[in-house]
C-alpha positions as CSV (number, residue, x, y, z in Angstrom):
1,M,214.7,54.9,26.9
2,P,213.3,51.3,26.8
3,Q,210.2,50.8,24.7
4,Q,206.9,50.5,26.5
5,Q,203.7,48.9,25.5
6,T,200.3,50.6,25.7
7,A,196.8,49.1,25.5
8,Y,193.5,50.8,25.0
9,V,189.9,49.9,24.2
10,G,187.4,51.9,22.3
11,P,186.7,53.6,19.0
12,R,189.5,56.2,19.2
13,D,193.3,55.6,18.9
14,L,194.2,57.6,22.0
15,W,197.9,56.7,21.9
16,G,198.1,57.7,18.3
17,L,196.6,61.1,19.2
18,V,199.2,61.5,22.0
19,E,202.0,60.7,19.5
20,D,200.6,63.1,16.9
21,T,200.3,65.8,19.5
22,W,203.9,65.2,20.8
23,R,205.2,65.3,17.3
24,W,203.5,68.6,16.6
25,W,204.7,70.1,19.8
26,V,208.3,69.2,19.1
27,E,208.2,70.4,15.5
28,A,206.6,73.7,16.7
29,G,209.6,74.3,18.8
30,R,208.1,73.1,22.1
31,P,205.9,76.1,22.8
32,G,205.1,77.1,26.3
33,P,201.6,77.0,27.8
34,W,201.2,80.8,27.5
35,T,201.0,80.4,23.7
36,F,197.7,78.4,23.9
37,G,194.2,79.4,24.7
38,I,190.7,77.9,24.8
39,T,187.5,79.4,23.4
40,V,184.0,78.3,24.3
41,T,180.8,79.4,22.6
42,P,177.3,78.0,23.0
43,E,177.8,76.1,19.7
44,R,181.4,74.7,20.1
45,Q,184.7,74.8,21.9
46,W,188.3,74.6,20.8
47,I,191.9,74.9,21.9
48,W,194.0,77.2,19.8
49,H,197.7,78.0,19.5
50,E,199.1,81.4,18.5
51,S,200.4,79.9,15.2
52,G,196.8,79.6,14.1
53,R,196.4,75.8,14.7
54,I,193.1,74.8,16.4
55,W,191.9,71.6,18.0
56,E,188.1,71.1,18.1
57,L,186.8,69.7,21.4
58,P,183.6,67.6,21.9
59,A,180.7,69.8,22.9
């Protein structure tokens, strides 16, 4: 696959986040969508995987 360039503006390295997420997904054995969930409370919200990994989301 040919290399592609990306450009972004702002305080967060969004492409770096995409790459980190892809790497985790591949290393975790490419889990299916049924192995993930989302929890929302009045104080916080997060995505979780059955392995125990969680990703905090902005409130």
